C-alpha positions in Angstrom: 50.4 -26.4 -32.6 48.4 -23.4 -33.2 48.1 -21.2 -30.1 44.7 -19.8 -31.0 43.3 -23.3 -31.4 44.8 -24.3 -28.0 43.3 -21.3 -26.3 39.9 -21.9 -27.9 40.0 -25.6 -26.8 41.0 -24.6 -23.3 38.1 -22.1 -22.9 35.6 -24.6 -24.2 36.5 -27.2 -21.6 36.4 -24.7 -18.7 32.7 -23.8 -19.1 30.9 -26.8 -17.6 27.1 -26.6 -17.6 25.6 -25.4 -14.3 23.1 -27.5 -12.6 19.6 -26.5 -11.6 20.6 -26.4 -7.9 23.4 -23.9 -8.6 20.9 -21.7 -10.4 18.4 -21.8 -7.6 21.1 -21.1 -5.0 22.2 -18.0 -7.0 18.6 -16.7 -6.9 18.0 -17.5 -3.2 19.2 -14.1 -1.9 16.9 -12.3 -4.3 14.0 -14.5 -3.2 14.8 -13.9 0.5 15.0 -10.1 -0.1 11.6 -10.2 -1.8 10.1 -12.2 1.1 11.4 -9.7 3.6 10.2 -6.8 1.5 6.7 -8.4 1.2 6.3 -8.9 5.0 7.8 -5.6 6.1 6.4 -3.2 3.5 3.7 -4.6 1.2 1.6 -6.6 3.6 1.3 -3.8 6.3 0.3 -1.3 3.5 -2.4 -3.7 2.3 -3.7 -4.0 5.8 -3.9 -0.2 6.2 -5.7 0.2 2.9 -8.2 -2.4 3.9 -8.8 -0.6 7.2 -9.2 2.7 5.3 -11.8 1.2 2.9 -13.7 -0.2 5.9 -13.7 3.2 7.7 -14.9 5.0 4.6 -17.7 2.5 4.1 -18.8 3.0 7.7 -19.0 6.8 7.7 -22.3 8.2 8.9 -23.8 11.5 9.8 -22.4 13.1 13.0 -18.9 11.4 12.8 -16.0 13.7 13.5 -13.4 13.5 10.8 -10.3 15.1 9.4 -9.9 15.8 5.7 -6.5 17.1 4.7 -6.0 18.7 8.1 -9.5 20.3 8.2 -11.5 19.0 11.2 -15.3 18.8 10.9 -18.5 16.8 11.4 -20.1 14.8 8.6 -23.6 16.2 7.8 -24.4 14.1 4.7 -22.9 11.1 3.0 -23.8 10.7 -0.6 -24.2 6.9 -1.2 -24.3 7.3 -5.0 -21.0 9.0 -5.2 -17.7 9.2 -3.4 -18.5 12.5 -1.7 -19.4 13.6 1.8 -20.5 16.9 3.2 -18.5 18.1 6.2 -19.4 21.0 8.5 -16.2 22.8 9.5 -17.9 25.7 11.3 -21.5 26.6 12.1 -23.3 27.0 8.8 -20.1 26.4 6.8 -20.1 23.1 4.9 -17.7 21.8 2.3 -17.9 18.7 0.1 -15.0 16.3 0.3 -14.1 13.0 -1.3 -14.7 10.2 1.2 -11.3 8.6 0.3 -9.5 11.7 1.7 -11.0 11.4 5.1 -8.7 10.0 7.8 -9.6 7.9 10.8 -12.9 8.8 12.5 -12.5 10.6 15.8 -14.5 9.5 18.8 -17.8 11.5 19.1 -18.1 13.2 22.5 -20.6 11.6 24.8 -22.4 15.0 25.5 -22.6 15.9 21.8 -25.8 14.8 20.2 
């Protein structure tokens, strides 16, 4: 008998078709890792982005904000663009992008 033909016949019989269940079980760890990744990383980030968009939409004159570490008070919000004017010192105003503003600080009660 030919040894090459015997080896070929042996390897052909060894590879049985895998079932759908076996394929799903092999992908189960990947699916679980993606699920954990979704709930621990992606979902909280989406929530933070939604809160940031709501905060930017609610900006108004007189709000105390921080833009890239610079503290100031909003003096004007341009509705037609993504810009706001922030007063960082008396008579010193800068224009910033509203998306760069971080959470609004509480306005002091005695400040009008």
